[in-house]
N, C-alpha and C positions, 0 to 999 in steps of 0.2 A: 776197978779196975775196965777200962776204955779200950783197952790194945782189941782191935779188929782183927779176927781169924775166917778164913775159910770162905765160907760162901755170910756170913754176915758182911764181909767187904765188899760182895759183889749188892746188897739189898744198901747198904750206906752208899757206896754210889750212885747205882738207880734212885734214892729221895735219900739227901743229906737227912740229918736230925735239927730242926732248928734250932734245938738246945742245946745242942753243940759245935756252934760257928769254928769253932778253934782246929783247924785239921795237921795233922803233922805224918806224913807222906816219906818213909826210910827206905834204905837197904840199898844194895848193890845192883838191883834192875834202873839204871837209872833212868830205861826208855820206860818204863812201867810210871815209874816216877814223874816224868812227865807227861806221859797219857793220862795219868789219872788228877792231875794238877790241871790238864789242861780242860777236862770232861769238869771238874770240879766247878772251874773258875768260871765256864761255860754258862750251866749252869746256876750261877752267883748270880748273875743279872744280865738284864734286856741287851745288853750289847756290849761286848767282849772288848772290841775293840773302842769305847767310848772312854777316856784319858777323866774324865768325870767321876766316872765310874767305878776302876780299874787306878789300884797302885801299887806300880813294885818297888819294891827295895830288895836292897842286900843286902845281904846278914852282918858279913864284918862292916859295912857302912853303920849297919843299924847298932852294930856293938857300940860304939861310941858313944852313942845315945838310946839305949833302950827304951825308955819310957817313949819315943817315935811312934812306936807301934801302938799303945796304948793312945796314943791323939786320935793318929791315923784311924783306928778301930770306931775310936767315938766319936768323930765326925759329923757333924749331919749335913748329907748333901744340899748342895744350893738349889738343885733345882727336884729336890724330893729323891725317892728310887732307894733301888737296892746300890747294896756296894763292894766292892771283895778288894782282898790285900793279896798280894805273891811275894812270900820272902823267899828267895835262896840261898840258905843259909851257907856258910864258909866256914874258917877256922878258926873263927874268931864269936866270944860266947855274947849272946844277948837274950840269954835264957832269963834273967831277970824281970826281962820287959812282957814274956809271952807268962812265966807267973803270977805277975799283975794284973794282966788282962784274963787270965784264968778264973779269976776269981769275982771278974767283972760282968754285970747285965750286958752282953752286946746284943743291938736290934738292929738288922737289917745289913747286916755285914758279915762277910765270910772269912776267914783269917786262912789263906792255904801256906805251908812250911815246906819247901822242898829243901831235903836233907841228903846225906851220902847213908851207906851202911854204918851207922852208928853206930855204937856201943849199948849195953843195954842200963848201963851205967849213968848212960851221957844226961848231963841235965834236962834237955829236950824231953827224952824217951821219957824218962819220969817223971815230970810234969802232966804230960799229956796221955799217959796212961797212970794217972793218979784222979786228973780232974775229972770232974761229973760233967764242964763245960765244950773238952777239948775229945779227938779223936785221934789215935794213934794206929798208922795203917804202915804194916810192913810189905817192902817192893821186890820178891823175890825173884831169882829166874822161873820162865815160865816149868813147868812139871811137865811129861809125858801129854797128861789129860788134857794141862793148859792149851795145849799145842795143836790139836788136834782139837780142842773148839777154835782157836781160832784160825786155824786153816779153814774148816767147817763155816766159818761167818764169812772170810773175806772170799771165797770162793764162791757161797748162795748170794753175795752182793752181785758178784758177779755173772752169775748164774752158767756156771760150770759143774763140772763134774771131775772127780780126776779117780787115776789109773793107782792098782794098789801096790803094785812097785814102784810109782812116781810118791806115791806118798810116804814109805818108807826109805826112800831117798832125802826126800823135802824133811823129813821130819830128825834126820842127822845133819841136816844144814841148820839149820834156826833155834832157836835159844839162846837166851844171856842178855841179850836185850831184847825187851818188849817190841818200843819203836825199829826198832831193825829187821826184824821179824814181819811186822807187820810191810814195811816197805819191801821188804824181795821178795814177800807175797803178793802186793800191788802189783810190782814190775813182775809176777809172772802169768796176772794175769789176764793184765792188759797183753801181753806176750803170745797169751793162747786165747785172744779174743778170737769171737767170733769160730774157733773148732769146739767147741758142744764139751770137750774135754782134757783136760792136761794131762799129758804123757810124760817118763822118765825122760825122754826128751828135751822135753820145755823146761824141765827143772834141773838138767844138766845144764841146756844153755844159760841158763838167765843165773838161779839161785847158787849153783855152784860153782859159776866164776867169780861171784862177789865174794862169796866167800872163801875160796880157794887162793886165787889169782890174787888176792889184794891182801889176806891178814896171817892168813895159814903158814903161809911158807915162812914171814919173819916171826912169828910165833914160835915154830917148829924148830926156822935156825937157830931162834934166840938158845932155845932148852935143847936144842941138840948139838950148840957147842960151835957155829959158824958163823962169826964174825962177819964175815965178808959176805954171807947171803943175808942177815940182816942188812946190811948197808946198802948194799945194792935194792932190796926188794922194799924198802921203808923207805928208800929215793921215790921209787917207782911209784907207792903208794902215796908220797908227798905230791908229786906232780898230776896225780888223780884227782888233789882236791880233798882226799882221804884224812879228816882231823885224828890229830896223835892221839888225843885222849880214845880212840876208840880201839886205836893198836892195842894200846894199856892196858884198857876194860878187857879185850878179847885175853891176853896173855897175863892176867888177873885170874877170869873163869878158869885155863888153862891149867895152870898155879894149884889153882881146888881143885881142879877135878883128878892132878898130880901127885898132890898132898895125900887125897884122901886112897889113890888106888894104889898108892905107895902101903899106904897103910895098912890096906889089905893084904902089900903082897908081902908083908913084913908080918899077917899074922895067917899064911900062910898058901895065899890062895893064886894060884898061878897068872903066871902076865899075859895068858892066853885068853882065860876065862875072864878077865877085865877089859881086854880089847875085845874080846865077842860079845860079851855081853850087857850088860847096866845105861844107864839115860846117864847125860844123851848120849848117844851110840855115836863115836869116831867113824867120818868118811873111811873108805878102805885105803885112801893114799896118805892118809895121818899115820897109819895104824905102823910102818917099821920108826918112825920118827918117837912113835909115843912109847911104843916097845922099849928102842934105843935109852929114852928119859926116864922111864919105870929102873932101868936097871943100873941105871947112872945116879940119880938122886934118890938119897933116903929120908923119908919125911921129915927130919932131924935141917938136913939142907937144904927142904923147900920152904921153912919157916924162916928162915932171913928174906928169901928171895920174896917169899906173899909179903911182906912186911918192906922188902924195897918198891916192891907195886907202888902198894899201897901210897907211899910216903913220892914216888912217883907222881899218884895222883893229884894229890895234894898240890904238888908243889903246883902242875901245872895248870890248876887251877885258881892259883895265888898270883903266878907270873902266865898268863896267856901268850903275850909275846916271847916267853922262851920255852912255848910245850912243844913245840917239835924237837928243840933241842935236846930237852929234858929226857923225853919221849927216847928219842934214838940212842941216849947216852946211858938209861938204864938200860935198854934191851941188848946193848951191845960188851954192857959189864956182865947180867947173865952169861951171856953166851961165853963169855971167857971163863966166867966160872966153869960153866957146865964142863969147858973142857979137862975144867981137874978130876981125875976118878976116884970114887968113893965118897 
């Protein structure tokens, strides 16, 4: 088995094993999938922008001719040097090409496959976890320790310290998507540049605004049974240029948190204990909405909503031109559902 875990992932990413040129990145944190794919591509070739060194393939197109992946991987560059192939998996199956490639000796070429939150029994995972020439790396939302390390990393680069109360609030506002978290941290360090220390005022002015003002009212409105709020805030987000997929991802994370919390409530844990503890911690402004949702939604009612959001995320990838309409329709449907008690 070569499904990497924990510290093995960091070690592999820092120095990829040439004997395992086939790398599958999967999981719910699409930002972390993208960040790790970027790093693997950058270290695979001398110039990631060179079209003769880097090949980008769409998984759905590849499904029509899976053998093309083998042909690309075995192609010898005209001017020599290393090559890299980046595949973005979609909804169609191209696993046969991956399986064939995993049984071959590939030289001077790295193949990076970006997938979503695929199941353990999916063909891609089964092939890459079994093959000795491949590595499968799960990309999951940052833990509290991961976020602390990410914050320290970005602050160190910017030569900044952070006040304890600012760190506590910042931890509650980040997570779920690595790339989004890193972008927010970089905005924060830019905002606090030259001041020596990041304060709570800095965090509330920059990161809290991005988290609450754009996404949280939409998600809380959906699970709070407020379709009018969803419609208004979703419109604002679209005008601001927010990609609809980011909103659906936020809704998926919140639905997963609600389901986990609802199971705890069903087992006897007080709602107040869940709201005050655990990780990720909710920002204080969201606690009333979360409490209402936990009292209204049972674990059984949340499961079809989780499936509904997953279907929407897939449909948006397949029909990018309709992404906004699909996202809004899904969130309004959840809001209408939330109005039904019990």
